[in-house]
Structures are given as structure tokens and as C-alpha cells.
C-alpha positions as CSV (number, residue, x, y, z in Angstrom):
1,M,-30.2,-32.1,-36.8
2,S,-27.9,-29.8,-34.7
3,K,-28.5,-29.4,-31.0
4,G,-29.4,-25.7,-31.5
5,R,-32.0,-26.5,-34.2
6,H,-33.5,-29.3,-32.2
7,L,-33.9,-27.0,-29.2
8,L,-35.4,-24.2,-31.3
9,R,-38.0,-26.7,-32.7
10,L,-38.9,-27.7,-29.1
11,I,-39.3,-24.1,-28.2
12,L,-41.5,-23.3,-31.1
13,Q,-43.7,-26.2,-30.2
14,S,-43.8,-25.4,-26.5
15,T,-46.9,-24.0,-24.9
16,D,-46.5,-25.0,-21.2
17,C,-44.6,-22.2,-19.5
18,C,-44.3,-21.1,-15.9
19,P,-46.5,-17.9,-15.5
20,M,-43.8,-16.2,-13.5
21,H,-41.4,-16.2,-16.4
22,S,-43.5,-16.0,-19.5
23,Q,-46.5,-13.9,-20.2
24,A,-50.1,-15.2,-20.2
25,H,-51.9,-14.4,-23.4
26,R,-54.6,-11.9,-24.3
27,I,-57.6,-14.3,-24.5
28,S,-61.3,-14.0,-25.1
29,N,-62.6,-17.2,-23.4
30,S,-65.2,-16.0,-21.0
31,N,-64.6,-19.0,-18.7
32,V,-61.0,-17.8,-18.0
33,R,-60.5,-15.3,-15.2
34,M,-58.5,-12.3,-16.5
35,E,-55.9,-10.4,-14.5
36,Y,-57.5,-8.1,-11.9
37,A,-54.5,-6.8,-10.0
38,L,-51.2,-5.1,-10.7
39,E,-48.1,-5.0,-8.6
40,M,-45.5,-2.2,-8.5
41,A,-42.0,-3.2,-7.7
42,C,-38.6,-1.6,-8.2
43,S,-35.3,-1.1,-6.6
44,S,-34.6,1.8,-4.2
45,I,-33.1,4.6,-6.2
46,R,-30.7,7.3,-4.9
47,Y,-30.2,10.1,-7.5
48,G,-27.7,12.9,-7.4
49,A,-24.3,14.1,-8.5
50,G,-21.7,12.5,-6.3
51,V,-23.7,9.7,-4.8
52,T,-21.0,7.2,-5.9
53,H,-18.9,8.4,-3.0
54,E,-21.5,7.1,-0.6
55,V,-21.4,3.5,-1.7
56,G,-18.6,2.6,0.8
57,M,-20.8,3.8,3.7
58,D,-23.8,1.9,2.2
59,L,-21.9,-1.4,2.2
60,E,-20.5,-0.7,5.7
61,N,-24.0,0.0,6.9
62,I,-25.3,-3.4,5.7
63,G,-22.4,-5.1,7.4
64,A,-20.8,-6.5,4.2
65,K,-17.8,-8.6,5.0
66,K,-16.6,-9.2,1.4
67,V,-18.0,-7.4,-1.7
68,A,-17.8,-8.8,-5.3
69,V,-17.2,-5.7,-7.5
70,I,-18.4,-6.4,-11.0
71,T,-17.4,-4.3,-14.0
72,D,-16.0,-4.6,-17.5
73,G,-12.6,-4.2,-19.1
74,T,-13.1,-0.6,-20.2
75,M,-14.9,0.7,-17.2
76,V,-12.3,-0.6,-14.8
77,N,-9.9,2.1,-16.1
78,L,-12.4,4.9,-15.8
79,P,-13.4,7.3,-13.0
80,P,-16.7,5.7,-12.0
81,V,-14.9,2.5,-10.9
82,H,-12.0,4.4,-9.3
83,K,-14.4,6.5,-7.3
84,A,-16.4,3.5,-6.1
85,L,-13.3,1.5,-5.1
86,A,-11.9,4.5,-3.3
87,A,-15.2,4.8,-1.4
88,L,-15.0,1.1,-0.3
89,E,-11.4,1.5,0.7
90,S,-12.2,4.7,2.7
91,R,-14.5,2.6,4.9
92,S,-12.2,-0.5,5.0
93,V,-14.8,-2.6,3.1
94,P,-13.0,-5.7,1.7
95,Y,-13.7,-6.5,-1.9
96,E,-12.6,-8.6,-4.9
97,L,-12.8,-7.2,-8.4
98,F,-14.1,-8.9,-11.5
99,D,-13.6,-6.9,-14.7
100,R,-14.3,-9.5,-17.5
101,V,-18.0,-8.7,-18.1
102,R,-18.8,-9.0,-21.8
103,V,-20.7,-6.1,-23.5
104,E,-23.9,-7.8,-24.6
105,P,-23.3,-10.8,-22.3
106,T,-23.7,-14.4,-23.2
107,D,-24.5,-17.6,-21.2
108,S,-20.7,-18.2,-21.2
109,S,-19.8,-14.8,-19.9
110,F,-22.5,-15.1,-17.2
111,K,-21.0,-18.4,-16.1
112,D,-17.5,-16.9,-16.0
113,C,-18.7,-14.3,-13.5
114,I,-20.8,-16.8,-11.6
115,D,-17.7,-19.0,-11.1
116,F,-15.8,-16.0,-9.8
117,A,-18.5,-15.1,-7.3
118,R,-18.8,-18.6,-6.0
119,V,-15.0,-18.8,-5.3
120,T,-15.0,-15.3,-3.8
121,E,-17.8,-16.2,-1.3
122,A,-18.9,-12.6,-1.3
123,D,-21.9,-11.6,0.9
124,A,-22.7,-8.5,-1.2
125,F,-22.3,-7.4,-4.8
126,L,-21.5,-4.0,-6.4
127,A,-22.1,-3.6,-10.1
128,I,-20.5,-0.5,-11.8
129,G,-21.3,-0.2,-15.5
130,G,-24.0,-0.3,-18.1
131,G,-26.8,-2.9,-18.4
132,S,-24.5,-5.7,-19.3
133,V,-22.5,-5.3,-16.1
134,I,-25.6,-5.0,-13.9
135,D,-27.4,-7.9,-15.5
136,T,-24.2,-10.0,-15.1
137,A,-24.1,-9.2,-11.4
138,K,-27.7,-10.1,-11.0
139,A,-27.0,-13.6,-12.5
140,A,-23.9,-14.0,-10.3
141,N,-25.9,-13.1,-7.2
142,L,-28.7,-15.5,-8.1
143,Y,-26.5,-18.5,-8.8
144,T,-24.3,-18.1,-5.8
145,T,-27.4,-18.2,-3.7
146,Y,-28.3,-21.5,-5.5
147,P,-24.9,-23.1,-6.0
148,E,-26.5,-26.5,-6.9
149,A,-28.6,-25.0,-9.7
150,D,-28.2,-25.8,-13.4
151,F,-27.8,-22.7,-15.4
152,L,-31.1,-23.2,-17.3
153,D,-33.1,-23.6,-14.1
154,F,-33.9,-19.9,-13.8
155,V,-33.7,-18.9,-17.4
156,N,-37.1,-17.9,-18.9
157,A,-39.3,-20.7,-20.2
158,P,-39.4,-22.2,-22.8
159,I,-35.6,-22.0,-23.2
160,G,-35.1,-22.7,-19.5
161,K,-37.2,-24.0,-16.7
162,G,-38.2,-20.6,-15.3
163,M,-38.1,-21.9,-11.7
164,P,-39.3,-19.6,-9.0
165,V,-36.7,-17.8,-6.7
166,K,-37.6,-18.7,-3.1
167,K,-34.4,-17.8,-1.3
168,M,-33.3,-14.3,-0.2
169,L,-30.4,-13.1,-2.4
170,S,-27.4,-11.1,-1.1
171,P,-27.5,-7.3,-1.3
172,L,-26.7,-6.0,-4.8
173,L,-25.9,-2.3,-5.3
174,A,-25.8,-0.9,-8.8
175,I,-24.1,2.2,-10.2
176,P,-25.2,2.7,-13.8
177,T,-22.8,4.4,-16.1
178,T,-25.0,4.6,-19.1
179,A,-28.4,6.3,-19.6
180,G,-30.3,3.5,-21.2
181,T,-31.1,0.1,-19.8
182,G,-32.7,1.0,-16.5
183,S,-31.3,-2.3,-15.2
184,E,-30.7,-0.7,-11.8
185,T,-34.4,-0.7,-11.3
186,T,-35.5,-4.1,-12.7
187,G,-35.6,-7.8,-12.0
188,V,-34.5,-8.8,-15.5
189,A,-31.1,-10.0,-16.7
190,V,-30.7,-10.4,-20.5
191,F,-28.1,-12.4,-22.3
192,D,-27.3,-14.1,-25.6
193,Y,-28.0,-17.8,-25.5
194,E,-25.2,-19.1,-27.8
195,P,-26.8,-22.4,-28.8
196,L,-29.7,-20.6,-30.3
197,K,-27.9,-17.4,-31.4
198,A,-30.7,-15.4,-29.7
199,K,-31.3,-13.4,-26.6
200,T,-33.2,-14.6,-23.6
201,G,-33.0,-13.8,-19.9
202,I,-33.9,-14.3,-16.3
203,A,-37.0,-12.4,-15.1
204,N,-37.9,-12.4,-11.4
205,R,-38.4,-9.5,-8.9
206,A,-36.1,-11.3,-6.5
207,I,-33.0,-10.4,-8.6
208,R,-33.5,-6.7,-8.8
209,P,-30.8,-4.6,-7.1
210,T,-31.3,-3.5,-3.5
211,L,-30.2,0.0,-4.4
212,G,-29.4,1.9,-7.5
213,L,-27.1,4.9,-7.2
214,V,-27.8,7.1,-10.2
215,D,-25.0,9.5,-10.4
216,P,-24.9,11.8,-13.5
217,D,-21.2,12.5,-12.9
218,N,-20.6,9.0,-14.2
219,L,-21.9,9.8,-17.7
220,V,-19.1,12.3,-18.4
221,T,-17.0,9.6,-20.1
222,M,-19.9,8.0,-22.2
223,P,-19.0,8.3,-25.9
224,A,-21.4,9.5,-28.6
225,R,-22.6,6.1,-30.0
226,V,-23.2,4.7,-26.5
227,T,-25.1,7.8,-25.6
228,A,-27.2,7.5,-28.8
229,Y,-28.0,3.8,-28.6
230,S,-28.6,3.7,-24.8
231,G,-30.9,6.7,-25.3
232,F,-32.9,4.9,-27.9
233,D,-33.2,2.0,-25.4
234,V,-34.8,4.5,-22.9
235,L,-37.2,5.8,-25.6
236,C,-38.3,2.3,-26.7
237,H,-38.7,1.2,-23.1
238,A,-41.0,4.1,-22.5
239,I,-43.1,3.8,-25.7
240,E,-43.4,0.0,-25.6
241,S,-44.5,-0.1,-22.0
242,Y,-47.0,2.7,-22.6
243,T,-48.5,0.9,-25.7
244,A,-48.4,-2.7,-24.3
245,I,-51.7,-4.5,-23.8
246,P,-53.5,-3.3,-20.7
247,Y,-52.8,-5.5,-17.7
248,T,-56.5,-6.4,-17.4
249,E,-56.4,-8.0,-20.8
250,R,-53.7,-10.5,-19.7
251,G,-54.9,-13.9,-18.7
252,P,-55.4,-16.2,-17.1
253,A,-54.9,-14.5,-13.8
254,P,-52.4,-16.3,-11.6
255,T,-53.8,-18.6,-9.0
256,N,-51.1,-17.5,-6.6
257,P,-49.8,-13.9,-6.4
258,A,-46.2,-15.2,-6.3
259,N,-46.7,-16.2,-9.9
260,R,-47.8,-12.8,-11.1
261,P,-45.2,-11.9,-13.8
262,A,-42.9,-8.9,-13.5
263,Y,-44.1,-7.8,-17.0
264,Q,-47.8,-7.2,-16.5
265,G,-48.9,-5.0,-19.3
266,S,-49.6,-1.3,-19.4
267,N,-51.1,0.0,-16.2
268,P,-51.9,3.3,-14.4
269,L,-48.7,3.2,-12.3
270,S,-46.2,2.4,-15.0
271,D,-47.9,4.9,-17.4
272,I,-46.9,7.8,-15.2
273,W,-43.2,6.8,-15.3
274,S,-43.2,5.8,-19.0
275,R,-44.9,9.0,-20.2
276,H,-42.7,11.3,-18.1
277,A,-39.6,9.5,-19.5
278,C,-40.9,10.3,-23.0
279,N,-41.2,13.9,-22.1
280,I,-37.7,14.1,-20.7
281,T,-36.3,12.2,-23.7
282,A,-38.0,14.6,-26.2
283,K,-36.4,17.6,-24.5
284,Y,-32.9,16.3,-23.8
285,F,-32.0,13.2,-25.9
286,K,-30.7,15.0,-29.0
287,R,-28.8,17.5,-26.9
288,A,-27.1,14.7,-24.9
289,V,-25.8,13.0,-28.1
290,K,-24.8,16.1,-30.0
291,D,-23.0,17.9,-27.2
292,P,-21.0,15.8,-24.8
293,E,-20.3,18.9,-22.7
294,D,-24.1,19.4,-22.1
295,Y,-24.2,18.1,-18.5
296,E,-27.8,19.0,-18.0
297,A,-28.9,16.9,-20.9
298,R,-26.9,13.9,-19.8
299,E,-28.1,14.3,-16.2
300,Q,-31.7,14.4,-17.4
301,M,-31.3,11.3,-19.6
302,H,-29.9,9.4,-16.7
303,L,-33.1,10.3,-14.8
304,A,-35.2,9.3,-17.8
305,S,-33.5,6.0,-17.9
306,A,-34.3,5.2,-14.3
307,M,-37.9,6.4,-14.8
308,A,-38.4,4.3,-17.9
309,G,-36.9,1.4,-16.0
310,V,-39.6,1.6,-13.4
311,G,-42.2,1.9,-16.1
312,F,-41.2,-1.0,-18.3
313,G,-40.0,-3.1,-15.3
314,N,-43.6,-3.5,-14.3
315,A,-45.4,-3.1,-17.6
316,G,-43.0,-4.8,-19.9
317,V,-41.9,-4.2,-23.5
318,H,-43.1,-5.8,-26.7
319,L,-42.2,-5.7,-30.4
320,C,-39.1,-3.5,-30.6
321,H,-37.4,-5.6,-28.0
322,G,-38.9,-8.9,-29.1
323,L,-37.6,-8.4,-32.6
324,S,-34.2,-7.1,-31.5
325,Y,-33.0,-10.3,-30.0
326,S,-32.6,-12.2,-33.3
327,I,-31.1,-9.1,-35.0
328,S,-28.2,-9.0,-32.5
329,G,-28.0,-12.8,-32.3
330,L,-27.7,-13.3,-36.1
331,N,-25.2,-10.5,-36.7
332,R,-22.5,-11.5,-39.2
333,D,-19.9,-8.8,-39.3
334,Y,-21.3,-5.5,-38.1
335,K,-19.2,-3.5,-35.7
336,S,-20.1,-0.2,-34.1
337,A,-18.0,2.8,-33.2
338,D,-17.4,3.4,-29.5
339,Y,-18.0,-0.2,-28.6
340,P,-15.5,-3.1,-28.2
341,K,-13.6,-3.9,-31.5
342,E,-15.5,-7.1,-32.2
343,K,-18.6,-7.8,-34.3
344,L,-21.4,-6.5,-32.2
345,I,-24.8,-4.8,-32.8
346,P,-25.4,-2.7,-29.6
347,H,-28.6,-3.5,-27.9
348,G,-30.1,-0.1,-28.3
349,L,-29.4,-0.2,-32.0
350,S,-31.0,-3.6,-32.5
351,V,-34.1,-2.3,-30.6
352,C,-34.6,1.1,-32.4
353,I,-33.9,-0.1,-35.9
354,T,-37.5,-1.5,-36.2
355,A,-39.2,1.2,-34.2
356,P,-40.7,3.1,-37.2
357,A,-42.3,-0.1,-38.6
358,V,-43.3,-1.4,-35.2
359,F,-45.4,1.6,-34.1
360,A,-46.9,2.0,-37.6
361,A,-48.1,-1.5,-37.1
362,T,-49.4,-1.1,-33.5
363,A,-51.0,2.3,-33.8
364,D,-54.5,1.1,-34.6
365,S,-54.6,-0.8,-31.3
366,N,-54.7,2.5,-29.4
367,L,-54.7,5.6,-31.6
368,E,-55.0,7.9,-28.6
369,R,-51.8,6.7,-26.9
370,H,-49.8,6.6,-30.2
371,A,-50.9,10.1,-31.0
372,E,-50.0,11.3,-27.5
373,I,-46.4,9.9,-27.9
374,A,-46.1,11.4,-31.4
375,E,-47.1,14.8,-30.0
376,I,-44.6,14.6,-27.1
377,L,-41.7,13.6,-29.4
378,G,-42.6,15.8,-32.4
379,G,-43.9,18.8,-30.5
380,K,-46.9,19.3,-32.7
381,P,-50.6,18.3,-32.4
382,V,-51.5,15.0,-34.1
383,R,-54.9,13.8,-35.2
384,K,-55.7,10.4,-33.8
385,E,-56.3,8.9,-37.3
386,D,-52.8,9.9,-38.3
387,A,-51.1,8.6,-35.2
388,G,-49.3,5.6,-36.8
389,A,-47.9,7.5,-39.8
390,V,-46.8,10.5,-37.7
391,L,-45.2,8.6,-34.9
392,S,-43.3,6.4,-37.5
393,D,-42.1,9.6,-39.2
394,V,-41.1,11.3,-36.0
395,L,-39.1,8.2,-34.9
396,R,-37.5,8.0,-38.4
397,E,-36.4,11.6,-37.9
398,Y,-34.8,10.9,-34.5
399,L,-32.9,7.9,-36.0
400,Y,-31.6,10.0,-38.9
401,D,-30.7,13.0,-36.8
402,L,-28.7,10.9,-34.4
403,G,-26.8,9.0,-37.0
404,V,-28.5,5.5,-36.8
405,P,-27.6,3.3,-39.8
406,D,-30.2,3.1,-42.5
407,G,-32.2,0.0,-41.5
408,L,-31.4,-3.7,-41.4
409,H,-29.6,-3.5,-44.8
410,A,-27.0,-1.3,-43.2
411,L,-26.4,-3.9,-40.5
412,G,-25.7,-6.6,-43.1
413,F,-29.1,-8.2,-43.4
414,N,-31.3,-8.7,-46.5
415,E,-34.7,-10.0,-47.4
416,D,-33.4,-13.6,-47.5
417,D,-32.6,-13.3,-43.8
418,I,-36.2,-12.6,-42.8
419,P,-37.3,-16.2,-42.1
420,D,-34.3,-16.7,-39.8
421,L,-35.0,-13.4,-38.0
422,V,-38.6,-14.4,-37.5
423,Q,-37.7,-17.8,-36.2
424,G,-35.3,-16.2,-33.7
425,A,-38.0,-13.8,-32.6
426,L,-40.9,-16.2,-32.1
427,P,-39.5,-17.8,-28.9
428,Q,-39.5,-14.4,-27.2
429,K,-43.0,-14.9,-25.8
430,R,-42.3,-13.1,-22.5
431,V,-42.3,-9.8,-24.5
432,L,-44.2,-10.7,-27.7
433,D,-47.3,-11.7,-25.7
434,L,-47.5,-8.1,-24.5
435,S,-47.8,-6.8,-28.0
436,P,-51.1,-5.1,-28.8
437,V,-51.2,-6.7,-32.2
438,T,-50.8,-10.3,-33.5
439,T,-47.3,-11.8,-33.3
440,D,-47.6,-14.7,-35.7
441,A,-44.8,-15.2,-38.2
442,E,-46.4,-13.2,-41.0
443,P,-46.8,-9.9,-39.3
444,L,-43.3,-10.2,-37.7
445,A,-41.9,-10.8,-41.2
446,E,-43.7,-7.7,-42.5
447,I,-42.1,-5.5,-39.8
448,Y,-38.6,-6.9,-40.6
449,A,-39.2,-6.3,-44.3
450,N,-40.4,-2.7,-43.6
451,S,-37.3,-2.1,-41.5
452,M,-34.7,-3.0,-44.2
453,K,-34.5,0.7,-45.1
454,N,-35.7,3.5,-42.9
455,Y,-34.8,6.6,-44.9
């Protein structure tokens, strides 16, 4: 048996997970105390055209002696990085540049940046790029604070040990250049774990950025496919967090507040951010993709991304994201326009491709909320009893209008791949346990089957 298959078997058998890094289940045992509290946490956010120029003063103000600037090989040649570095140089802030971040990072690419950061001995970090860049910087910051740690020490259980983060990390400033992941607001860093060919991550409030500088000027260079797929990530963040199990149905409650998970379930505070992100997306998403000169639309989608980040960063996501990880991990040959010229299923694409089937399956759990989202996105009144079908159709329309490939078949999958897709999804308990419907193998297989073709 290969090492990867052996590890996967252990994961599927595992039930003993640290509560900080995996989700407690929805349970009905009356002897178990259910969750009774929610906690709202997010990075400080500065929003406005031109705020990138302030980052040199920010780093000077915190007394940074050497800054590790993290970006990728494309972004390093574009204006957002040029402006940020000029801002550092104008305040004489020393820095060293790392530009080898991998789009859709892996454990290997995380380790490459961690090694750089440890040698650099930086006392502050600046991430300039999309979610891949910001997540990579979070990991580098964490593991330079814990130089003796094994890589799997902080990775979510059951793949890793899910150890708590007890030390104060260095300041991390993030300048997002896509309107999608909301990574500038969250304590989550996602990567492909190569031995399993599946995504996992690190989830702890301690790794969230100190400050996110959300500057819509930085979206001017974002190409059409990146705009589309990152926008679908915003939309799925918002809908999934709004339709996740209520936080009071998660249990058992932690015995120590330090063990309360970042992903807590839908709650009144996250609801505000997630619902408003849906409203903004409904108005501006299609405009932003179809007209790259529509500055207002891209500006608003940047704001929606941060808002959805606050929402899902505290409520969590569920099936679209949980099912996406094996889709991207099991990719054979698919390549996307506007992304690096290598086989790659962009994260937002892997998330949205199952959305029509997911929300058709979850609608009965809360008809009112699904109908509300369908009305926001479709612009028409929806009867509660029709919520699942209508929301599914509305999402299908968005996918078609914005040029998303026609289901998993178009990404190179077929029905014979469903068992492997399911096996890759089942370990994603951190998000699947927030699903409002059962997440055993059979219902997951049905969603994958219903996502083979969307049109």
C-alpha cells in the first residue's frame, strides 16, 4: 500500500480531532452541551483607492526592521507590487523579496517560502497578491515563529496534528489583488497536500493578517477568467456561510474558549456580512467580468470579497468548498485561460462547478434562507417551496453567462471518477461538518453525479 493510500485510510478512520482545527458535529445527545456562544474575529481592514501607497508608513509605524515581501512570479512585474515596494523605499524600510509563490499552493511551495523567511529573519511580512500569496505568507509567518515545528504540527486534523498557536506572530500586512478569497480577513491558509492529492489547510485566528489594505486600484490588471473565478469564490463564501448549520447546533461546546473553532456555523453577526456580500455580488459581478473598464464594478466586488471574508471567516463554508478540494487535487490535464500555463483547476472554478447541485440538495434544511438568496441573485420573488430549484437555476444562469465550463465533464472527469472524488472529499471534516445536510459518501456522490453537466 502506498504511503498516500495508507494515510488516507487513517484519515477516514479518524474521529479524534482537536476542536480548534476541526468542527464539532451537529448532535442530538441531550447529555452533550451544545455551543452557546459565538466569537467574531477578523483582521483590521483599510479600504480605499490608493491605500497601497500607505503601506511604507504602516511598516515604519510598527518599527519593522526587515520585511519579507511575498508575491508570485506574475504579480512581481505588475503595478501593485511596484507601488508597494516604492512605498517601502520611500520610508527607507528594508525588505527582501520572495516571488516564487505557486498559484494554488502546495505543501512544497509553502515550505519553499518558509525556508526563505527563516533565512531572512524578517520581523514583519507583506503579502501582495491573491489568496495563494496571502495564505503562503500566513504559513511563513507561523513557521518562522515556530522554527522547531514539523510542518504537519499546525495542519488541520486529521491530516495534521492541529496544534494550538500560543505564541504571538510577527505583523502581517496583506494587499489583495483579486476580488475573491477574502484571505486578508481570515485565519485560514489553504494548500494542496501532495501525498493525498487533496486540499487541506491551517486554521487558527492567530495567523490572520494584522491589516488588510483593500485597494481597488489593484484590480485593474486582473484578467477576465481570474475576475470570474475569484468572483464565484466570493459568491460561494457568502451563500455557504449563510446556509451553514446554526452555531447553536454545533457541539459539544468547547470546555475552553481558546478551543472555539474559527468556523462556528451561521450566526447573526456573520449573516450581516454574508447577506450584504450577496447583494453587492448580484449587482456588480457580471459587470465586473464582462467589462474590464468598469471600475465601479471591480471596486464593489473587492469590497464584497472582504465582506464575505468576514462572514465566512467566522461562520465557515460547507459543501461547495468541501467538494472542491478533490476536484482540484485530482485534476488530470485541465488548464485555464488567464492562469499559469500548467495543469490547474482554479480554486473558484472547482468551488462553483458543484454549486447548482449543492444548493438544490441543501435547500430543504432552510427554505427561507435559500429563497432569500435566490431572490437576491435572481431579482424576482421566490416561493419558499421552490427555493432549491430556483436557486439552482439562478446559479446555473450565472455560470453560463460568465463562461464557466459545462460541469465536471468539461474539466476532464467522468462518472468513474466519482468514488475517488468522494474519498478525497470525506477528510474535509472542518467544512463538511458545517453542512446542513448529511455528508456521508452516498449524498456526496449524488452531488458529484449531478454536477457532471450543468447546462
